[in-house]
Structure formats: structure tokens, C-alpha cells
C-alpha positions, 0 to 999 in steps of 0.5 A: 556164392558159386565160383563161376558167379564169384568170378563174374562178380569180381570181373564186373567190379574190376571192369567198373572200377577201371571205367570209373577211375578214368575221368581225371586220367582222360582229362589229363591225356586229352586236355579236354573237360566235357560239360553237359548242359541243358539249353532250356533250364535258365537261369541254371543252364541255357544258350545266351543271345550269342548262342553260347552256354551260360547260367549259374550251374554252367559257371560252377562247372567252369570253375571246376574245370579251372580247378581240374586244370590246376590239379592236373598241372595242365598248361591249358584245358579246353572245355567242350560243351555237350547239349543234353536233354532231360531224357538222356542226361544221366545216360550221357554221364554213364556213357562217358560222353560228358564229365559233369552234368551242369543244369537244374538237376535234382538229386534223388536216391533213385538217380544215385543208383545211376550216377554220383552227385556233388555237394548241393549247389542249389535248393529249389522247389516245385511251384505253379505259374498262372495267368493273372486272371486265373485261380490263385493256386493249383487247387483251383485248376480242377478239370483244366490243363496243367503244363509241365516239363516232361521227364522231370521230378516236377512232372512226377511231383505234379502227378503225385499231387493230383493223385493225393488230392484226388483232383482231376486235371489234364497233365500236358507235358512239353519239351521245353520251359519256353514251350510251357510259357508260350502255351500258358500265354496263349491260353492253351494251358491254365497253369505251368508247373515247374521249379520256382526259380525257373518259373520266376526267370520265365515270368521276368522274361515274358513279353507281358509279365504283368499278365502272369503270377506265381503261386505262393505254395511250394509243393516240393524241395528240390536239392540240385547238384552236379552229376558225375560218373558213379564211383569215381571218388577222386573226381568227385572229391575234386568237384566237392573241394571246388564247390566248398571253396566257392561257398567258403570264399563268398564267390557263390554270392557273385555267381548268384547275383550274376544269374538271378540279378543283383537285387535277388536274395538267397532264401534262408534255406539256400543260405544254410545250404552254402554254409553247411556245404562250405566244408573245411579243408 
């Protein structure tokens, strides 16, 4: 490698290392932990009726904030909530606007080129919500309109399915899951494609849940995780240590019941995720 190129490369690495190492230092100096959350990803992250951030992933991040406070020996820590969308959530991590991205975020290899991820926090999969008087599954929607949240892995999964099956249908992207549900109920779209857990939550909160049905087919597996600055090993270890302790202790079961209802049951695959990721100290 030419000397100039080597010096440029070395300077870039050192600069990146300096930026990446700042999360815990910044939290220690400011006493503030910044949680990035989506307002439209219930039950994982959303605004509750009081206008406050809530949800399964948000609760996990609050526990990480508490562990950060203890690890840094702080007397107190303030949590700052920063609303992000699907389009800017990873940029918010890269820019340092948030310390931890807490929502319904699928870990992929291409996204790992942008940010780092924690241990898995949930296992979901793309499914389709239909009107009760509609077809039984996605294959019966040829020539019709299918809604999906824009700029998500589920949008790409839907487009891949249509291409692979050579099925013709109009993909209608929406800005929120609530908009998707509204269009489905109004008949503006014939189906709404999204992560299964979110669809179940949407249907349960509908004014007429009996007029909706969820297909049994699952089209993808979506491993959720918390996103943080790429290369910040110390902070990532703290996040993973917190999550592993939550899984080992059984606290995860209470968080799951709070988010999905006391009668909800973890799937065998999700239970295995928590058993495998409950790493020992």
C-alpha cells in the first residue's frame, strides 16, 4: 500500500475508534442515556395513551440504561427519548443522536455494515393480515393491492415473494402500521403485510377484530436486536450482558406478558432464542 494511502487509512481507523469508544464516556459525562424508538411499532415501541414511549423493546432498553448507571457508578441517569422512523433510524445511530435503537429492528448482514447489533431480543416473521371476507392467504391476492410499511425488511420480503411466484399485485407502501390497518378496514387495500407479532397487536386493537384474519403462512424469519454504534465493543458488551441476565433470570417472561398479554405464549423458537442467548458470566 502506498505510504500516503496507508497514512490515510490509519487516520481513518484511529478517528473511527475515537468516535466509537465514546458511548459510555459520553453517558458518564452527560448523565444522559438516549433511547431511539419508533412511535408506530407496537407492541415493541410506541407512544402510549399518555404520550409516553412504551413497548417491549423500550422496556429492554430502560433496563440497559439502569445497568449502565450502575456500571458507571452514577448517582442518577436521565433517559432521553428520540423518535426515529424506518428511514433514518440507522443514521441516527451512526450520527450519535441515539445510543441505542429500540424497536422492531431486524438484524441483517447489510445492516451490520452500518451499525452493530446486540444479542437477539425477539424472533418474528412476515405474515399477512386480511379481511375476514377475503382470500385465505397471499396467493389469492393476484391483481389486488397489498399494503406494507415502507423502508422495512418486510417490504423487501413482499416484493421478493411477488417476484419469485411471478404474481402480479400492486404494492402500496404506507407511513405507519396504523395507516395500513385503516386502509385495510376501509377496503383501500386487500391485505396488509407485516411482522406477525405487530399484525396480531393491530388486529386486537381494531374496532372490529372479527372482520380481520391472519394468514397461517409465515414468509420470513425476522431476528430482532437492539442497534448501537458500530465497533463500540465496551458498550455492546454491557448491552449483551444486560440482555443475557434478563433471559437467565426469567425477567423476560414478565416483560413478554406485559407487552403481549398474560395469556400469550412464547413460540418454541422464541423460547430457544432466550435460552441460547442467556449466556453465562
